[in-house]
Backbone as a printed PyTorch tensor [residue, N CA C, xyz], in Angstrom:
tensor([[[-47.7080, -33.6700,  27.0770],
         [-46.9790, -34.5090,  27.8130],
         [-45.7070, -34.8590,  26.6870]],

        [[-44.7690, -34.8830,  27.9460],
         [-43.1960, -35.2970,  27.8250],
         [-42.7250, -36.2800,  28.0700]],

        [[-41.4450, -36.9290,  27.6340],
         [-40.9060, -38.0690,  28.1070],
         [-39.9600, -37.9020,  28.8500]],

        [[-39.9630, -38.4790,  29.8030],
         [-38.8880, -38.3960,  30.9010],
         [-37.7920, -39.3970,  30.5150]],

        [[-35.9180, -38.6470,  30.4100],
         [-35.2230, -40.0210,  29.8080],
         [-34.3200, -39.6990,  31.1170]],

        [[-33.8570, -40.6480,  31.1950],
         [-32.6580, -41.0290,  33.0990],
         [-31.1460, -39.8780,  32.1280]],

        [[-30.9100, -39.6320,  33.0110],
         [-29.2660, -38.8490,  32.6450],
         [-28.8670, -40.1850,  33.6800]],

        [[-27.6760, -39.7900,  33.6200],
         [-26.4800, -40.6920,  34.3770],
         [-25.9350, -39.9320,  35.6400]],

        [[-26.4730, -38.9000,  35.6790],
         [-25.7750, -38.1810,  37.0650],
         [-27.1810, -38.1090,  37.7700]],

        [[-28.5340, -38.2840,  37.3490],
         [-29.5530, -38.7360,  38.2590],
         [-30.2260, -40.0430,  38.3050]],

        [[-29.7610, -40.8570,  38.1020],
         [-30.0080, -42.4280,  38.5330],
         [-29.6870, -42.9620,  39.9630]],

        [[-30.1440, -43.5540,  40.3520],
         [-30.5320, -44.1450,  41.8580],
         [-30.3600, -46.0810,  41.5100]],

        [[-29.2390, -46.0060,  42.2580],
         [-29.1620, -47.9360,  42.6730],
         [-29.6490, -48.4310,  43.2380]],

        [[-30.5430, -49.3770,  43.6800],
         [-31.0110, -49.9400,  44.7190],
         [-30.7250, -51.4600,  44.7790]],

        [[-29.9650, -52.1810,  46.0350],
         [-29.7420, -53.2900,  46.4550],
         [-30.8540, -54.1000,  46.4700]],

        [[-30.7190, -55.4730,  45.2700],
         [-31.5040, -56.5020,  45.2140],
         [-31.0550, -57.7500,  45.6480]],

        [[-31.9700, -58.8090,  46.1760],
         [-31.2930, -60.0640,  46.3390],
         [-32.5600, -60.9100,  46.2330]],

        [[-31.9460, -61.7110,  45.0510],
         [-32.4980, -62.9090,  44.3300],
         [-32.0470, -64.1560,  45.0630]],

        [[-33.2770, -65.0790,  45.3020],
         [-32.8420, -66.3930,  45.7320],
         [-33.0500, -67.2760,  44.7010]],

        [[-32.2780, -68.3020,  44.9750],
         [-32.1470, -69.0130,  43.0970],
         [-32.5690, -70.3890,  43.4640]],

        [[-33.0210, -70.5260,  45.0720],
         [-33.1560, -71.9230,  45.6090],
         [-34.5050, -72.3460,  45.0980]],

        [[-34.4800, -73.5450,  44.3380],
         [-35.5770, -74.7450,  43.7910],
         [-36.1060, -74.0190,  42.4460]],

        [[-35.5650, -72.8240,  42.2780],
         [-35.9280, -72.1860,  40.9060],
         [-34.9270, -72.6060,  39.5360]],

        [[-35.1780, -73.2280,  38.5870],
         [-34.2930, -72.9490,  37.2330],
         [-33.4330, -71.6260,  37.6370]],

        [[-32.2510, -72.1420,  37.0570],
         [-31.1230, -71.2280,  36.4890],
         [-31.3160, -70.0980,  35.7100]],

        [[-31.8920, -70.4530,  34.3840],
         [-32.3950, -69.2500,  33.6360],
         [-33.2480, -68.7650,  34.1200]],

        [[-34.2400, -68.9420,  34.5530],
         [-35.1820, -68.1400,  35.0040],
         [-34.1540, -66.9710,  36.1560]],

        [[-33.5520, -67.3250,  36.7410],
         [-33.4100, -66.8500,  38.1120],
         [-32.2210, -65.4240,  37.0970]],

        [[-31.3080, -66.3060,  36.4210],
         [-30.3270, -65.2280,  35.1610],
         [-31.2650, -64.0590,  34.2680]],

        [[-32.4320, -64.4630,  34.2070],
         [-33.1970, -63.4270,  33.3010],
         [-33.9950, -62.3810,  34.2320]],

        [[-34.0310, -63.1490,  35.3840],
         [-34.0990, -61.9610,  36.5770],
         [-33.2080, -60.8330,  36.7970]],

        [[-32.0770, -61.4730,  36.6750],
         [-30.9650, -60.6410,  37.0590],
         [-30.7370, -59.8440,  36.3020]],

        [[-30.4240, -60.2910,  34.8980],
         [-29.9530, -59.8650,  33.5090],
         [-30.6930, -57.9690,  33.6660]],

        [[-32.5960, -58.2450,  34.0030],
         [-33.2580, -57.0770,  34.0630],
         [-32.9480, -56.8180,  35.2230]],

        [[-32.9670, -56.6190,  36.0800],
         [-32.4420, -55.8270,  37.2270],
         [-30.8840, -54.8590,  36.7230]],

        [[-29.9840, -55.6600,  36.3160],
         [-28.9650, -55.4410,  36.1170],
         [-28.9430, -54.2970,  35.1570]],

        [[-29.6960, -54.0840,  34.0230],
         [-30.1620, -53.2140,  33.0880],
         [-30.9100, -51.9070,  33.3670]],

        [[-32.1650, -52.5950,  34.5870],
         [-33.0490, -51.2710,  34.7540],
         [-33.9260, -51.4810,  34.3500]],

        [[-34.4990, -52.6380,  33.9630],
         [-35.5630, -52.1210,  32.6670],
         [-37.0070, -53.0080,  33.7980]],

        [[-36.9070, -52.8180,  34.7290],
         [-37.8790, -53.0910,  35.7690],
         [-38.1340, -51.2330,  36.2710]],

        [[-37.7090, -50.5930,  35.8230],
         [-38.0930, -49.3760,  36.6460],
         [-39.0050, -48.3680,  35.6910]],

        [[-39.6220, -47.1960,  35.9930],
         [-40.2280, -46.8400,  35.1530],
         [-39.3980, -45.5460,  33.9230]],

        [[-38.1670, -44.6890,  34.6550],
         [-37.6240, -43.8600,  33.7070],
         [-36.5910, -45.0740,  33.0120]],

        [[-36.7750, -45.9750,  32.4380],
         [-35.7820, -46.5390,  31.7400],
         [-35.1010, -45.9210,  30.8420]],

        [[-34.5640, -45.8520,  30.1540],
         [-33.7560, -45.3290,  29.2530],
         [-32.5940, -46.1390,  28.5470]],

        [[-32.9290, -47.1590,  26.9740],
         [-31.9940, -48.0460,  26.7770],
         [-30.4360, -47.5260,  26.8720]],

        [[-30.2230, -46.5880,  26.4000],
         [-29.2020, -45.9310,  25.8460],
         [-28.2130, -45.4050,  27.6490]],

        [[-28.6010, -45.5040,  28.5270],
         [-28.3610, -45.2950,  29.6900],
         [-28.3220, -46.1920,  30.8910]],

        [[-27.1810, -46.5940,  31.2330],
         [-26.7670, -48.1660,  32.5200],
         [-27.6090, -47.5650,  33.8530]],

        [[-29.0690, -47.3840,  33.4940],
         [-29.5290, -47.1670,  34.4980],
         [-30.0740, -48.1650,  35.8780]],

        [[-29.3360, -49.5380,  35.3650],
         [-29.8650, -50.8420,  36.4180],
         [-29.2980, -50.4820,  37.7050]],

        [[-29.7850, -51.4000,  38.2740],
         [-29.5240, -51.6560,  39.8230],
         [-28.3110, -53.2040,  40.5050]],

        [[-28.0800, -52.7720,  41.6930],
         [-27.1890, -54.0170,  41.9740],
         [-27.7370, -55.4320,  42.4300]],

        [[-27.2030, -56.3900,  41.9180],
         [-27.8860, -57.6690,  42.2360],
         [-27.2270, -58.7420,  42.9390]],

        [[-27.8780, -59.2260,  44.3380],
         [-27.3740, -60.4570,  44.9980],
         [-27.8490, -61.1810,  44.5140]],

        [[-27.1220, -62.4040,  44.1070],
         [-27.8350, -63.7730,  44.1740],
         [-27.4550, -65.1250,  45.0870]],

        [[-27.7630, -65.5610,  45.6110],
         [-28.0120, -66.5550,  46.4710],
         [-28.5120, -68.0130,  46.2740]],

        [[-28.1050, -68.6400,  47.2410],
         [-28.2180, -70.0740,  47.1850],
         [-28.2030, -70.7420,  45.6310]],

        [[-27.0330, -70.2920,  44.6140],
         [-26.9880, -70.5900,  43.7720],
         [-26.3750, -72.3460,  43.5260]],

        [[-26.0530, -72.3050,  44.6060],
         [-25.7790, -73.9640,  45.0480],
         [-27.2480, -74.7280,  44.5720]],

        [[-28.3290, -74.1750,  44.9920],
         [-30.0540, -75.1060,  44.9080],
         [-30.5230, -75.0030,  43.5510]],

        [[-29.8980, -74.1240,  43.0080],
         [-30.6040, -73.5520,  41.7640],
         [-30.7510, -74.8530,  40.5100]],

        [[-31.8280, -75.1780,  39.7680],
         [-32.1560, -76.2830,  39.5470],
         [-32.0690, -75.8930,  37.6010]],

        [[-31.7460, -77.3530,  37.5310],
         [-31.4860, -76.7450,  35.7240],
         [-32.5230, -78.1980,  34.8440]],

        [[-33.3890, -77.9630,  34.3780],
         [-35.1740, -79.1570,  34.3070],
         [-34.0460, -80.2640,  33.1870]],

        [[-35.0910, -80.5790,  33.0030],
         [-34.3710, -82.0220,  31.6460],
         [-33.1990, -82.7990,  31.7950]],

        [[-32.5020, -82.6670,  31.0510],
         [-31.2190, -83.1760,  30.9630],
         [-30.1800, -82.5220,  30.8840]],

        [[-29.9630, -81.0940,  31.0030],
         [-29.6050, -80.4670,  31.1400],
         [-27.7230, -81.1360,  31.8230]],

        [[-28.3680, -81.0900,  33.0900],
         [-26.8760, -81.6700,  34.0630],
         [-25.8990, -82.5550,  33.0270]],

        [[-26.6080, -83.8160,  32.5080],
         [-25.6030, -84.3760,  31.9810],
         [-25.5360, -83.5980,  30.1100]],

        [[-26.3730, -83.3740,  29.6100],
         [-26.2060, -83.0180,  27.9410],
         [-25.2420, -81.2840,  27.8140]],

        [[-25.9060, -80.9830,  28.8810],
         [-25.2430, -79.4970,  28.5180],
         [-23.6680, -79.4970,  28.8950]],

        [[-22.8920, -78.6590,  27.7990],
         [-21.2270, -78.4660,  28.2920],
         [-20.9970, -76.5960,  28.4360]],

        [[-19.8980, -76.8410,  29.0000],
         [-19.3720, -75.8290,  29.1810],
         [-18.0040, -75.7160,  28.0730]],

        [[-17.8590, -75.1730,  27.2130],
         [-16.8480, -75.0010,  26.4590],
         [-16.2160, -73.7640,  26.2860]],

        [[-14.8190, -74.3680,  26.1020],
         [-13.7810, -73.2880,  26.1510],
         [-12.9190, -73.7410,  25.2640]],

        [[-12.3580, -72.4340,  24.6540],
         [-10.8540, -73.4550,  23.5800],
         [ -9.5140, -72.1460,  24.4070]],

        [[ -8.4440, -72.9620,  23.6590],
         [ -7.4570, -72.2360,  24.1720],
         [ -6.2990, -71.1390,  22.8970]],

        [[ -7.1350, -71.6440,  21.7630],
         [ -6.8800, -71.1230,  20.6690],
         [ -5.7430, -71.8660,  19.4650]],

        [[ -5.7050, -73.1550,  20.4500],
         [ -4.4910, -73.7210,  19.4720],
         [ -5.4060, -75.1290,  19.1970]],

        [[ -4.3900, -76.0400,  18.4600],
         [ -4.9760, -76.6720,  17.7330],
         [ -5.2620, -77.9960,  18.6010]],

        [[ -6.7530, -78.2520,  18.8650],
         [ -6.9770, -79.3580,  19.6780],
         [ -7.2120, -79.0590,  21.1160]],

        [[ -7.3320, -77.5850,  21.4200],
         [ -7.2710, -76.8540,  22.3190],
         [ -8.4520, -76.7360,  23.1510]],

        [[ -9.6050, -77.4780,  22.7230],
         [-10.9510, -76.9860,  23.1140],
         [-11.4670, -77.6580,  24.5440]],

        [[-11.5100, -77.4310,  25.5000],
         [-12.2340, -77.8600,  26.3940],
         [-13.4380, -78.2570,  27.1930]],

        [[-13.8450, -79.4100,  27.3100],
         [-15.3900, -79.1530,  27.9400],
         [-15.8260, -79.7940,  29.1610]],

        [[-16.7920, -79.5470,  29.8070],
         [-17.0500, -79.7210,  31.0780],
         [-18.5060, -79.6660,  31.4880]],

        [[-18.9690, -80.5000,  31.6030],
         [-20.3910, -80.7640,  32.1030],
         [-20.9910, -80.3350,  32.9100]],

        [[-22.4010, -79.5010,  32.5040],
         [-22.4330, -78.6040,  33.9020],
         [-22.8800, -79.2740,  35.0520]],

        [[-23.0050, -80.6630,  35.2100],
         [-23.4820, -81.1330,  36.6400],
         [-22.1550, -81.1020,  37.3490]],

        [[-21.0410, -81.2430,  36.6950],
         [-19.6290, -80.6490,  37.3440],
         [-19.5920, -79.6710,  38.1680]],

        [[-19.8710, -78.8000,  37.1960],
         [-20.1200, -77.1020,  37.0990],
         [-20.7630, -76.9380,  38.5680]],

        [[-21.9690, -77.3580,  38.5640],
         [-22.7010, -76.9210,  39.3070],
         [-22.4410, -77.8050,  40.7610]],

        [[-21.3610, -78.9880,  40.9960],
         [-20.9710, -79.1870,  42.1830],
         [-19.7760, -78.7330,  42.6200]],

        [[-18.7680, -77.9800,  41.8370],
         [-17.6610, -77.4840,  42.4540],
         [-18.1480, -75.7780,  42.1010]],

        [[-18.3730, -75.0240,  41.2790],
         [-18.1740, -73.3620,  40.9540],
         [-19.9690, -73.6340,  40.6490]],

        [[-21.2570, -73.5940,  41.3880],
         [-22.4100, -72.8630,  40.6060],
         [-22.0970, -71.8680,  40.6630]],

        [[-21.7840, -70.8360,  41.6610],
         [-21.7150, -69.1660,  41.2460],
         [-21.0120, -69.0620,  39.6820]],

        [[-20.0580, -69.5680,  39.5310],
         [-19.3870, -69.4090,  37.9970],
         [-20.5140, -69.7070,  36.8900]],

        [[-21.9640, -70.9090,  37.0680],
         [-22.6260, -71.4410,  36.4130],
         [-23.4080, -69.9510,  36.2690]],

        [[-24.0220, -69.3160,  37.2800],
         [-24.8290, -68.3770,  37.1640],
         [-24.4390, -66.9380,  36.4520]],

        [[-23.1320, -66.6950,  36.7900],
         [-22.4940, -65.7690,  36.1970],
         [-22.0870, -65.7020,  34.7460]],

        [[-22.3100, -67.3070,  33.9700],
         [-22.4070, -67.4150,  32.7820],
         [-23.2550, -67.1960,  32.4640]],

        [[-24.7580, -67.5390,  32.7910],
         [-26.1160, -67.7730,  32.4370],
         [-26.5520, -65.9460,  32.4260]],

        [[-26.4610, -65.3230,  33.5950],
         [-26.4290, -63.9760,  33.6820],
         [-25.6870, -63.1810,  32.1010]],

        [[-24.4450, -63.4890,  32.4400],
         [-23.8460, -62.6510,  31.0080],
         [-24.3100, -63.4980,  29.6850]],

        [[-24.7060, -64.2830,  29.5490],
         [-25.3580, -64.8560,  28.1600],
         [-26.5360, -64.0530,  27.8910]],

        [[-27.3640, -63.3100,  29.0680],
         [-28.2900, -62.6310,  29.2580],
         [-28.0870, -61.2280,  29.2400]],

        [[-27.2390, -60.7320,  28.3850],
         [-27.1660, -59.3710,  28.7380],
         [-26.8160, -58.7210,  27.1170]],

        [[-26.7890, -57.8570,  26.8010],
         [-26.2790, -57.1710,  25.4420],
         [-24.3610, -57.4040,  25.3670]],

        [[-24.2710, -57.8170,  24.0900],
         [-22.7320, -57.7130,  23.9110],
         [-22.3150, -56.2460,  23.9420]],

        [[-21.9630, -55.3840,  24.6410],
         [-21.8960, -53.8440,  24.8720],
         [-21.0020, -53.3690,  25.6930]],

        [[-20.3480, -52.3150,  25.3040],
         [-20.0350, -52.2270,  27.1060],
         [-20.5970, -51.4910,  28.1260]],

        [[-21.5280, -50.9590,  28.0170],
         [-22.7970, -50.5650,  28.8190],
         [-23.1380, -51.5980,  30.0140]],

        [[-23.3120, -52.8580,  29.1710],
         [-24.0510, -54.1780,  29.9120],
         [-22.9410, -54.6340,  30.3240]],

        [[-21.4550, -54.9870,  30.0250],
         [-20.5070, -54.9820,  30.3860],
         [-20.1500, -54.5160,  31.7020]],

        [[-20.3680, -53.5320,  31.9400],
         [-20.0040, -52.5710,  33.2120],
         [-21.0730, -52.4150,  33.8780]],

        [[-22.4110, -53.2820,  33.7610],
         [-23.7540, -53.7330,  34.4910],
         [-23.3840, -54.7330,  34.9350]],

        [[-22.5230, -55.7520,  34.5280],
         [-21.7940, -57.8370,  35.0710],
         [-21.3180, -57.0110,  36.4370]],

        [[-20.6250, -56.1170,  36.7510],
         [-19.9120, -55.4540,  37.7060],
         [-20.4780, -55.6570,  38.8320]],

        [[-21.6750, -54.8750,  38.7600],
         [-22.7640, -54.7320,  39.6830],
         [-23.4260, -56.2090,  40.3270]],

        [[-22.9160, -57.2680,  39.7860],
         [-23.0970, -58.7110,  40.0340],
         [-22.8100, -58.7830,  41.2960]],

        [[-23.3230, -59.7310,  41.9900],
         [-22.6150, -60.0290,  43.0720],
         [-23.1240, -61.9510,  43.3310]],

        [[-22.6660, -62.7280,  43.2420],
         [-22.6930, -64.3520,  43.7380],
         [-22.4600, -65.2850,  44.7050]],

        [[-23.3420, -65.5810,  45.1950],
         [-22.7190, -66.6190,  46.5980],
         [-23.8720, -68.2190,  46.3500]],

        [[-22.8810, -68.8940,  46.4970],
         [-23.4590, -70.3430,  46.4170],
         [-24.1910, -70.5710,  47.6030]],

        [[-24.2700, -70.1850,  48.7080],
         [-24.7720, -70.3860,  49.9580],
         [-25.3250, -69.1880,  50.1330]],

        [[-26.8050, -69.1860,  51.0420],
         [-27.3300, -68.1040,  51.5340],
         [-27.0880, -67.0490,  52.6970]],

        [[-25.7400, -67.3570,  52.5670],
         [-25.3030, -65.6820,  53.3310],
         [-24.2960, -65.0730,  52.2490]],

        [[-24.1620, -63.4550,  52.4310],
         [-23.6780, -62.8530,  52.1070],
         [-23.2210, -61.7470,  52.8030]],

        [[-22.2890, -60.9140,  52.1580],
         [-21.4390, -60.1310,  52.8940],
         [-21.8720, -57.9550,  52.9990]],

        [[-23.3960, -58.4070,  52.3390],
         [-23.5020, -57.1050,  52.1340],
         [-24.6030, -56.7330,  52.6030]],

        [[-24.9160, -56.8990,  53.8400],
         [-25.5140, -56.5100,  54.8240],
         [-25.9710, -54.9340,  55.0150]],

        [[-25.0040, -54.1060,  55.1750],
         [-24.3520, -52.7800,  54.8460],
         [-25.3450, -52.2320,  54.2860]],

        [[-25.8390, -52.6140,  52.8420],
         [-26.3840, -51.8210,  51.8020],
         [-27.8570, -52.0960,  51.9290]],

        [[-28.3150, -52.6440,  52.8340],
         [-29.6350, -52.9310,  53.1050],
         [-30.2530, -53.2200,  51.5990]],

        [[-30.0970, -54.4180,  51.5030],
         [-30.5250, -55.0250,  50.2670],
         [-32.7030, -55.3900,  50.4930]],

        [[-33.1470, -55.1740,  49.3820],
         [-34.3590, -55.3790,  49.4910],
         [-34.4560, -56.7760,  48.4750]],

        [[-35.2780, -58.2050,  49.0090],
         [-35.6030, -59.3150,  48.9060],
         [-36.5320, -58.6290,  47.4620]],

        [[-35.9750, -59.6460,  46.4540],
         [-36.8940, -59.1180,  45.2780],
         [-37.5930, -60.3760,  44.8550]],

        [[-39.0050, -60.7350,  44.9050],
         [-39.5000, -61.5470,  44.3620],
         [-40.2100, -61.8200,  43.2790]],

        [[-40.5090, -63.1170,  42.3580],
         [-41.2790, -62.6560,  41.3600],
         [-42.4720, -62.0450,  41.1560]],

        [[-42.7870, -61.2080,  40.4070],
         [-44.3590, -60.6220,  40.3380],
         [-44.5710, -58.9860,  41.2180]],

        [[-43.3010, -58.9600,  41.8000],
         [-43.1530, -57.6010,  42.6890],
         [-42.2390, -56.4170,  41.5710]],

        [[-42.8640, -55.3870,  41.3930],
         [-42.2670, -54.1490,  40.7230],
         [-40.9780, -53.4460,  41.6430]],

        [[-40.1750, -53.7770,  42.2210],
         [-39.5050, -53.2010,  43.1110],
         [-39.6960, -53.0960,  44.5890]],

        [[-40.6230, -53.8240,  44.5000],
         [-41.4670, -53.9950,  46.0350],
         [-40.5030, -55.3570,  46.8860]],

        [[-40.4520, -55.2900,  48.2090],
         [-39.8670, -55.9940,  48.9780],
         [-40.8320, -57.2170,  49.6870]],

        [[-40.3210, -58.3270,  49.9610],
         [-41.4530, -59.6680,  50.5350],
         [-41.9350, -59.1550,  51.6020]]])
């Protein structure tokens, strides 16, 4: 018996929709990261980018459990002395929920060029509508392996 390894030329990419409404932000981000890397596929090969396109809808309705809305902070630094800027996730979820989802998925991906390229296949929308109907995306539900709802 031989092992099949995926090649860049033979990879087929599908489009999947993840609905973040009512689910924890981290759980949705984990599913999106797995789909972007292609870990759900039978012919997954770690050194080949064999992931799919992912559309995440209803990011504004994603849930942060516990006291994360008040206690979790998004931090960035300008590089200058005293240049630390902090924002509570409560404010981020009110103003830019798609940014919170992008940051969560980015944090769950490997820090290499293959996965940075995979992040370009992530599309995030705060509401239930998206602009990718022409690609005929498949609704991804937890527990299904490549099937539709």
